[in-house]
ZALO-189224 format. One line per field, with one value per atom (N, C-alpha, C, O): residue number from 1; x, y, z. Coordinates in Angstrom, 3 decimals, decimal comma, m for minus. Each point is the difference from the previous one (the first is absolute). Layout:
N
n <- [NUM/...] $
c1 <- [X/...] $
c2 <- [Y/...] $
c3 <- [Z/...] $
// end
This chain:
112
n <- [1/1/1/1/2/2/2/2/3/3/3/3/4/4/4/4/5/5/5/5/6/6/6/6/7/7/7/7/8/8/8/8/9/9/9/9/10/10/10/10/11/11/11/11/12/12/12/12/13/13/13/13/14/14/14/14/15/15/15/15/16/16/16/16/17/17/17/17/18/18/18/18/19/19/19/19/20/20/20/20/21/21/21/21/22/22/22/22/23/23/23/23/24/24/24/24/25/25/25/25/26/26/26/26/27/27/27/27/28/28/28/28/29/29/29/29/30/30/30/30/31/31/31/31/32/32/32/32/33/33/33/33/34/34/34/34/35/35/35/35/36/36/36/36/37/37/37/37/38/38/38/38/39/39/39/39/40/40/40/40/41/41/41/41/42/42/42/42/43/43/43/43/44/44/44/44/45/45/45/45/46/46/46/46/47/47/47/47/48/48/48/48/49/49/49/49/50/50/50/50/51/51/51/51/52/52/52/52/53/53/53/53/54/54/54/54/55/55/55/55/56/56/56/56/57/57/57/57/58/58/58/58/59/59/59/59/60/60/60/60/61/61/61/61/62/62/62/62/63/63/63/63/64/64/64/64/65/65/65/65/66/66/66/66/67/67/67/67/68/68/68/68/69/69/69/69/70/70/70/70/71/71/71/71/72/72/72/72/73/73/73/73/74/74/74/74/75/75/75/75/76/76/76/76/77/77/77/77/78/78/78/78/79/79/79/79/80/80/80/80/81/81/81/81/82/82/82/82/83/83/83/83/84/84/84/84/85/85/85/85/86/86/86/86/87/87/87/87/88/88/88/88/89/89/89/89/90/90/90/90/91/91/91/91/92/92/92/92/93/93/93/93/94/94/94/94/95/95/95/95/96/96/96/96/97/97/97/97/98/98/98/98/99/99/99/99/100/100/100/100/101/101/101/101/102/102/102/102/103/103/103/103/104/104/104/104/105/105/105/105/106/106/106/106/107/107/107/107/108/108/108/108/109/109/109/109/110/110/110/110/111/111/111/111/112/112/112/112] $
c1 <- [0,838/m0,838/0,882/0,945/m1,244/0,757/m0,289/m1,142/2,188/m0,156/0,001/m0,578/1,212/0,112/m0,103/0,008/m0,104/m0,106/1,393/0,808/m0,527/1,267/m0,143/m0,905/1,811/m0,086/0,728/0,728/m0,929/0,704/1,279/0,041/1,001/1,283/0,139/0,214/m0,335/0,037/0,995/m0,134/1,115/0,955/0,771/0,306/0,012/0,786/m0,799/0,584/m1,909/m0,842/m1,121/m0,508/0,140/m1,150/m1,254/m0,103/m0,845/m1,214/m1,241/0,000/m1,053/m1,279/m0,624/0,284/m1,108/m0,727/m1,318/m0,288/m0,494/m1,315/m1,057/m1,116/1,475/m0,856/0,912/1,224/m1,812/0,823/m0,680/m1,195/2,003/m0,498/0,596/1,126/m1,882/0,462/0,414/m0,754/1,956/0,529/m0,281/0,469/m1,234/m0,409/0,608/0,050/0,405/0,557/m1,090/m1,031/1,239/m1,035/m0,206/m1,019/1,974/m0,131/m0,647/m0,418/0,333/m0,587/m0,627/0,673/m1,939/m0,665/m0,072/m0,356/0,684/0,058/1,362/0,181/0,771/1,372/0,198/0,213/m0,288/0,257/1,505/0,631/m0,064/1,443/0,420/0,926/m1,605/0,360/m1,092/m0,809/0,813/m0,833/0,936/0,995/m1,313/0,874/m0,680/m1,198/1,978/m0,489/m0,107/0,890/m1,980/m0,169/0,202/m0,536/1,303/0,262/m1,075/m0,560/0,289/m0,869/0,874/1,221/m1,824/0,770/1,005/1,080/m1,405/0,951/1,237/1,119/m1,311/1,142/0,805/1,223/m1,894/0,720/0,896/1,142/m1,654/0,802/1,167/1,107/m1,336/1,092/1,079/1,191/m1,609/0,964/0,793/1,210/m1,881/0,688/0,987/1,130/m1,551/0,896/1,215/1,121/m1,348/1,107/0,971/1,216/m1,755/0,862/0,802/1,182/m1,818/0,704/1,123/1,093/m1,359/1,031/1,161/1,159/m1,464/1,048/0,849/1,163/m1,737/0,736/1,257/1,026/m1,092/1,174/1,181/1,122/m1,380/1,066/0,497/1,205/m2,147/0,358/0,827/1,001/m1,405/0,727/1,388/0,849/m0,616/1,326/0,864/1,137/m1,687/0,748/0,911/m0,415/1,659/0,928/m0,442/m0,653/1,008/m0,460/0,352/m0,800/1,971/0,372/m0,917/m0,405/0,076/m0,902/m1,385/m0,628/0,153/m1,302/0,026/m0,931/2,010/0,149/m0,057/m0,717/1,471/0,053/m1,381/m0,383/m0,359/m1,341/m0,923/m0,664/0,618/m0,884/0,413/m0,854/2,157/0,492/m0,393/m0,363/0,438/m0,384/m1,497/m0,412/m0,397/m1,442/m0,255/m0,760/1,393/m0,165/0,441/m0,666/1,790/0,505/m0,997/m0,251/m0,321/m0,964/m1,249/m0,498/m0,007/m1,191/0,273/m0,819/1,964/0,324/0,189/m0,438/1,078/0,179/m1,349/m0,150/m0,818/m1,319/m1,039/m1,201/1,647/m0,937/m1,038/m1,142/1,502/m0,978/m1,102/m1,186/1,591/m0,966/m0,875/m1,223/1,855/m0,747/m0,897/m1,109/1,580/m0,808/m1,250/m1,069/1,191/m1,174/m1,029/m1,200/1,667/m0,912/m0,664/m1,213/2,005/m0,527/m1,021/m1,022/1,287/m0,942/m1,340/m1,056/1,098/m1,242/m0,703/m1,223/1,982/m0,605/m0,625/m1,059/1,708/m0,401/m0,663/m0,530/0,553/m0,568/0,858/m0,496/1,782/0,921/0,469/m0,135/0,693/0,636/1,238/0,573/m0,175/1,161/1,262/0,809/m0,638/1,189/0,036/1,051/m2,186/m0,048/0,295/0,735/m1,311/0,193/1,451/0,548/0,078/1,409/0,886/0,962/m1,284/0,747/m0,147/0,961/m2,157/m0,225/0,786/0,547/m0,486/0,788/1,480/0,686/m0,202/1,401/0,268/0,992/m1,886/0,176/m0,044/0,723/m1,556/m0,050/1,353/0,465/0,166/1,326/1,030/0,891/m1,009/0,952/m0,077/1,004/m2,161/m0,145/0,925/0,372/m0,003/0,846/1,489/0,822/m0,474/1,400/0,271/m0,689/1,681/0,355/1,488/0,495] $
c2 <- [m1,177/1,177/1,239/0,094/0,833/1,254/0,825/0,089/0,512/0,741/1,503/0,718/m0,221/1,442/0,405/m0,836/2,129/0,559/0,272/0,672/m1,187/0,268/1,308/0,162/0,767/1,342/0,100/m0,912/2,014/0,304/0,756/0,790/m1,032/0,684/1,027/m0,353/1,621/1,084/1,050/0,546/m0,270/1,062/m0,216/0,955/m2,220/m0,302/m0,090/m0,087/0,106/m0,073/m1,013/m0,182/m0,469/m0,898/0,843/0,745/m0,863/0,817/m0,873/m1,022/1,453/m0,688/0,309/1,038/m1,910/0,235/0,688/0,360/m0,186/0,607/m1,057/0,319/m1,578/m1,132/m1,210/0,126/m1,278/m1,201/m1,193/0,012/m1,041/m1,240/m1,172/0,075/m1,141/m1,204/m1,026/m0,291/m0,254/m1,020/m1,359/m0,291/m0,534/m1,306/m1,101/0,115/m1,171/m1,163/m0,621/m0,427/0,369/m0,559/m1,504/m0,541/m0,133/m1,433/m0,286/m1,127/2,149/m0,142/1,340/0,872/m0,707/1,290/0,457/1,148/m2,015/0,387/0,539/0,430/m0,449/0,435/1,429/0,233/0,721/1,395/0,213/m0,171/0,541/0,173/1,347/0,086/0,968/1,348/0,983/m0,254/1,377/1,139/1,060/0,349/0,165/0,943/1,348/0,081/0,978/1,345/0,176/m0,413/1,027/0,311/1,490/0,822/m0,489/1,404/0,524/m0,743/2,034/0,639/0,615/m0,152/0,829/0,547/1,049/0,105/0,672/0,998/m0,666/0,456/m1,536/m0,712/m0,693/m0,097/m0,380/m0,608/1,042/m0,295/1,498/1,080/0,345/0,244/m0,219/0,260/m1,074/0,306/m1,561/m1,099/0,130/m0,227/0,586/0,195/1,148/m0,104/1,201/1,150/m0,368/0,409/m1,186/m0,416/m0,902/0,124/m1,027/m0,876/0,817/m0,263/1,237/0,858/0,767/0,132/0,376/0,730/m0,928/0,413/m1,657/m0,956/m0,395/m0,373/0,452/m0,371/0,844/m0,508/1,783/0,874/m0,538/m0,055/m0,340/m0,543/m1,339/m0,240/m0,624/m1,330/0,085/m0,704/1,560/0,051/0,608/m0,167/0,873/0,561/m0,912/0,337/m1,490/m0,981/m0,777/m0,387/0,165/m0,678/m1,448/m0,608/0,069/m1,335/m1,099/m0,910/0,980/m1,046/0,031/m1,051/2,238/0,118/m0,523/m0,702/1,039/m0,511/m1,524/m0,673/0,138/m1,451/m0,613/m0,976/1,545/m0,537/0,010/m0,968/2,049/0,112/m1,061/m0,725/0,631/m0,965/m1,435/m0,862/0,600/m1,335/m0,398/m1,150/2,095/m0,265/m0,284/m0,885/1,632/m0,268/m1,429/m0,734/0,342/m1,360/m1,047/m1,021/1,269/m0,943/m0,156/m1,116/2,226/m0,052/m0,769/m0,830/1,096/m0,713/m1,494/m0,804/0,421/m1,423/m0,633/m1,129/1,832/m0,511/m0,233/m0,932/1,778/m0,084/m0,679/0,168/m0,928/m0,579/m0,916/m0,034/m0,703/m0,876/0,825/m0,281/1,296/0,873/0,729/0,039/0,532/0,728/m0,940/0,374/m1,584/m0,986/m0,373/m0,158/0,015/m0,318/1,127/m0,256/1,494/1,146/0,024/0,186/m0,373/0,025/m1,114/0,217/m1,394/m1,111/0,363/m0,309/0,955/0,424/1,099/m0,022/0,974/1,123/m0,419/0,502/m1,418/m0,330/m1,364/m0,323/m0,480/m1,337/m0,950/m1,007/1,324/m0,851/m1,158/0,029/m1,055/m1,048/0,600/0,971/m1,553/0,513/m0,087/0,928/m2,022/m0,150/1,078/0,588/m0,328/1,030/1,380/0,787/m0,498/1,313/0,205/1,088/m2,118/0,128/0,175/0,767/m1,473/0,170/1,406/0,577/m0,028/1,366/1,001/0,963/m1,181/0,888/m0,076/1,020/m2,227/m0,156/0,735/0,718/m0,903/0,677/1,518/0,718/m0,230/1,448/0,499/1,058/m1,814/0,380/0,002/0,850/m1,805/m0,076/1,219/0,373/0,247/1,177/1,136/0,833/m0,795/1,086/m0,263/0,889/m2,090/m0,341/0,170/m0,584/1,373/0,195/0,178/0,177] $
c3 <- [0,000/0,000/0,000/0,783/m1,637/m0,066/1,244/0,449/0,101/1,240/m0,189/0,815/m1,868/m0,139/m1,461/m0,904/0,702/m1,336/m0,558/0,641/m1,824/m0,675/m0,762/m0,818/1,097/m0,563/m1,333/m0,391/m0,293/m1,250/0,320/0,943/m1,724/0,179/m1,112/m1,159/1,517/m0,982/0,468/1,095/m1,911/0,303/1,287/0,713/m0,410/1,191/1,289/1,081/m1,175/1,199/m0,203/m1,106/2,204/m0,012/0,202/0,975/m1,894/0,063/m0,127/m0,686/1,365/m0,105/m1,352/m0,599/0,134/m1,239/0,297/1,141/m2,166/0,176/0,279/0,409/m0,632/0,336/0,169/m0,053/0,253/0,155/m0,651/m0,291/0,076/m0,591/0,774/0,492/m0,393/0,677/m1,047/m0,928/1,083/m0,897/0,630/1,100/m1,799/0,514/m0,865/m1,224/1,867/m0,681/m0,882/0,518/m1,843/m0,870/0,187/m0,427/1,058/0,259/1,347/0,264/0,595/1,335/0,366/0,549/m0,845/0,170/1,452/0,265/0,668/1,402/0,410/1,139/m2,054/0,274/m0,497/m1,190/2,121/m0,348/0,041/1,044/m2,176/m0,106/0,552/0,806/m1,237/0,444/m0,388/m0,892/1,586/m0,367/m0,555/0,635/m1,821/m0,695/m0,149/m0,271/0,453/m0,281/m1,507/m0,744/0,295/m1,416/m0,209/0,743/m1,744/m0,319/m0,945/m0,806/0,925/m0,983/m1,094/0,028/m0,972/m1,119/0,461/m0,582/1,612/0,504/0,589/m0,232/0,995/0,564/m1,095/0,097/m1,127/m1,123/m0,669/m0,351/0,178/m0,586/0,916/m0,481/1,800/0,951/m0,126/0,026/m0,162/m0,133/m1,303/m0,017/m1,056/m1,286/0,104/m0,476/1,096/0,176/0,852/m0,301/1,372/0,869/m0,763/0,149/m0,962/m0,801/m1,008/m0,221/m0,379/m0,966/0,691/m0,551/1,759/0,749/0,368/m0,039/0,394/0,370/m1,203/0,153/m1,338/m1,203/m0,180/m0,453/0,802/m0,148/0,786/m0,504/1,736/0,838/m0,558/m0,079/m0,305/m0,494/m1,276/m0,133/m0,810/m1,271/0,146/m0,875/1,981/0,263/0,871/0,330/0,035/0,784/m0,950/m1,092/1,518/m0,912/m0,246/0,848/m1,998/m0,381/1,004/0,216/0,393/0,954/1,217/0,497/m0,016/1,146/m0,365/0,793/m1,980/m0,446/m0,081/0,443/m1,015/m0,078/1,392/0,221/0,720/1,360/0,651/0,658/m0,836/0,586/m0,588/0,740/m2,064/m0,647/0,295/0,209/m0,190/0,318/1,422/0,248/0,678/1,383/0,111/0,750/m1,493/m0,004/m0,465/0,630/m1,727/m0,505/1,000/0,170/0,497/1,004/1,141/0,455/0,011/1,105/m0,418/0,760/m1,952/m0,475/m0,088/0,444/m1,013/m0,127/1,375/0,220/0,701/1,361/0,683/0,790/m1,098/0,644/m0,896/0,215/m1,214/m0,962/0,642/m0,457/1,494/0,647/0,664/m0,170/0,923/0,670/m1,025/0,133/m1,145/m1,024/m0,798/m0,383/0,135/m0,706/0,771/m0,589/1,897/0,818/m0,055/m0,096/0,158/m0,093/m1,373/m0,105/m0,942/m1,358/m0,218/m0,651/1,183/m0,134/0,638/m0,552/1,698/0,664/m0,788/m0,142/m0,367/m0,724/m1,325/m0,376/m0,329/m1,366/m0,141/m1,063/2,123/m0,095/m0,825/m0,505/0,368/m0,765/0,870/1,223/m1,879/0,779/0,660/m0,495/1,600/0,719/m0,860/m0,006/m0,711/m0,852/m1,080/m0,256/m0,375/m1,040/0,582/m0,595/1,758/0,620/0,428/m0,181/0,746/0,392/m1,231/0,029/m1,102/m1,242/m0,553/m0,509/0,607/m0,470/0,836/m0,537/1,842/0,862/m0,378/m0,054/m0,206/m0,410/m1,313/m0,127/m0,847/m1,292/0,162/m0,691/1,589/0,240/0,488/m0,425/1,315/0,480/m1,110/m0,026/m0,900/m1,111/m0,915/m0,606/0,497/m0,866/0,415/m0,827/2,095/0,497/m0,216/0,215/m0,635/m0,275/m1,490/m0,836/0,520/m1,411/m0,146/m1,113] $
// end
């Protein structure tokens, strides 16, 4: 059972949405995975503006630093593939093996 509301991350801050939605396991309708804040169009624009502002810093980051950041993200995802796979299986109703494989592949995308 979900215990709290998961907020949106906009411009470096966790913010409440204008409404919320409950994510339920499609394989077990009694399994509430999480409650998520939903953004309205104004918050979506704020998120787009924040991403655009962050792009300036990111594009001025040297390639080795960018590589290190992305490689670390991939390493963390692959290290946590079992945990992430279990969450994904609940969210999507996938088999556990398929969900863990998808988590692993997601981590591989960050390695180049």
